[in-house]
N, C-alpha and C positions, 0 to 999 in steps of 0.2 A: 625721445626728451622726455625730463622729470617734467611732470604738471606744473612745478612752482616755475623753472626755465622756461615754459612757454606763457604762463602768466607775465613774468617780466619780461619777454620780448616781445609778447603782444601790446603792453604797454608801453615799452620804447618806439615802437613803430608807429601808435597812437599819438605819442607827443611828438615824434618826427613829422608826421602828417600833418599835425595842427602848424607846427612851426613853417613847414613849407608854403601851408596855405596862406598863414598870415605873411607872409614873404612874396607870396605871388600876386597878392591880393593889392599892395603897396605897390609892386615892381608896374604892374601893369595899369598903374594910374586910379583903378578902380575906387580907390582912397587915397586921398592928397597926403603926399610923404611928410608937407609941412605941419599937418596933423594930427598924422598917426605915424612914428619913423617905421622902419622895416624891420623884421623879428630880431634879423642878423644885427642890425644897430643895438638895438634892445639888448641882444644877448650880451652883447661886447660890453656895452657899461655894467651889465650885472656882474660879469665877470671882472670888472675892474672896482667895482665895489669893495672886493672881496679884499682887497690890499688896502680900501680907506680906513684906515682908524677910527675915525668919527662916525662912519657908517656903521662901524660893528659894535662900537660902543651903544648904539641907537638901536640895534638887533638886541644887543644884552638886556637892554632897559624894558623892550617889550617881551622879552622872553623870560624874563626875572617875574612882571606881572601876570603874565600869562599861565604860565605854570604855577608860579605861588598861589594864585587864586585857583586854578584846577586843583591841585591839592587839596587844599582846604576844602573845596567843595567834594569832594570825594569823599572826606574822612566826614565832613558833617552829615551828607546825604546817606552813606552806608550807616551810619550810627543812628541816625534818624527813620531810615527805613526798617532797621531793625527793632525799633521801638515800638513803630507804628504796628508791623506785622505782629507783634509780642502783647499788645493790649488792644482788640478790636474797638471797644469803646472810644479811645483815643484817636485810631484810624479814622472813625467815621463822624467825630467832632473835628479831626484834622482836611477831612477831605475837600468840603468848601472852602477853606481856607487856602490850601495847595491850588483846587483850579481857580481860586479868585488872583493868585499872585503870578501864577505860570505864564498867563498871556500877556503879561505887565511887559514891555519891550526894557530891555535894559538901560539903552540909549538916552529912555526918558526921564531915568532916573540920575544922570549926569547931574543937574543942579545940586541933587540933595547931596550925593556924593562928594562933590566939590566943597559944598559947605559942611559935611560931615568930618571929612578928612583931611589935613594939613598939607598932605603932601599928594603931587600927581599920582606917584606909584602906588599908593592906598588907596586912593580912588579907583584907580584902574582896574588893581586888585577885587576891590568890592566889588566891582560891577562885573568882573568874571565870575567871582564867587557867586553871585545872583544866577547870573545867565547860566551858570553849568551844574549849577544844585540841580534843576528842575529835572533833566533827563536821566543824572545817575539816580536820583530818588526815585523817579518814576518804574527806571529798569528795574531799580533794587525790588521794591514793592512787590511788581510784577513778577519776579524771579523767585521771590519767598512766597508766594500765594500758588507755586504753580510746584513746589517740592511735592516728592513723591509721598502722599501720606502713609502710605505702606510702611516705608522706610524708617519713620521717624516713630510709628509705634512699634516696630521690629526693638528697634535700639531701646525705648524706654519698656519693652517686655522684658529686656534683660536687666532692668533695674538702671538704667542710664538716665541723669538727671536733665531738666532745661537747659542747662549750658553743654553739656557734652552733647544733646539732639543739636543745639545749634552750631556746635565747632565740625562735628563730626559728618553731619548730614545737610542742613539747612545752607550754609556760607560755601560749603564746597559748589553744592548743585546750583547755590545762585552767581556763583562767581563769575562765570561765562556772561552771562547776562548783566552783571554789574561792568562787566570789562568792556561792552560792545556801549553801554550808555555812557562810560568814561571816553571813549572812542569819539561817540557825538558831539559830548561836552568838548572835548577838544579842537573840534571845528569851530563852533559856537563863539567860544573862549578869545579862539582868536582874531575871529571878528569884530569882537565887541572890543578888544583891547586896541586894535589899531582902529576901530574907529572914535574909541573915546579920545585916542591921541589927536586923531584929525578935528574934533570937536573943542575940547580943551587946549589943544594947541601947547605952548610952552616950550616946543621943540624937542620932545621927549619923544624918542621911539622911533619905531618906523613910521608911524602917522607924522610924525613932528617931521621926519625927515621928508616926506610926500608933501608936505605944505613948505616947507624951505622950498622944494624944487620948482616949486610954480611960483615962488616970488622972483621978482625983475624981471618979467616979461615969459617966464616959466620955460622947463626945460622939461619937453613930453617924454624923450628918451631916458631920462633920469628916473622921472615920475615912474615910469613903466619898468625901469628896472630895480626899484624898490618894490614895487607889486611883485614881480617874478619873485623876487627874495622872500617876500610874504609868503606865497603859495608853494615855496621849497620847503619853508620852516613846517608848514602844516603838512606837506607829503611826506618831510622827512621824522616828523614825529607820528604821525599816523603809521608809518612803516614800521617804527621801533615798537608801539602797542600792539600793531598785529602779527609782529615775529614774537614778542613775548607771549600773547594769547596762547600762538601756538605751540610752543615750550610749555608754558605751564598747563594748558587744557588737551594736552593730547588726546586723552581719554574721554573728553566731551567731543572732538572732533571727528573719533575712531568712532565714536555713537552714533554721531548725525550721519556719515558716510553709508555705517551700516543699516540705517532706519531706511 
């Protein structure tokens, strides 16, 4: 069996085992079914949400803010990483600023975002952008720093300029590590956008749906079904990025396996 199929089979078995364990815990009475519904009930409600137009609209709101902020962060972080790598004095000056801003939680900036931007979507995108920028920027800087200097000097010795060296050596070498930063930012951005929807309210997105499901006495099965959808979104987006990386950077995977 191919290694990829083995990984898929193991992952599927792991998910099935986790679902069975969650079902068993409730069915045996270890957890009160009124507090936490069985996994089978949650999955059934999650499947029903697939035909719920209102919920799908909420999902679209979340995805739009999530991917929009991530795309903007990718463009800005990679461009900033290239600039800082090319100018050592600016890199040294910006290092303290980066280390100061990076630990600040995005959720702490929600009041500032809601005051600065007129719409909830813009607020969510700005916070996703802020949270996603740092892992991409850090990965870009470290990747560019570790590019083989011999390869760059070889190209320069043949008369190639700085731009050619950047496009032919630095960017291709750094690209797999930048992609890893994007995948990290992908998960961070999803957490931030749903958390922002939960805090800001307004009924937008998956977070707004989760809040609404708890009004009027609460529907725990519906809330957990919405959470399952959030997890599926992250899983699907990560799978797409991993598949794209394997196709785009086959040479990198081959070199890693050989090493």
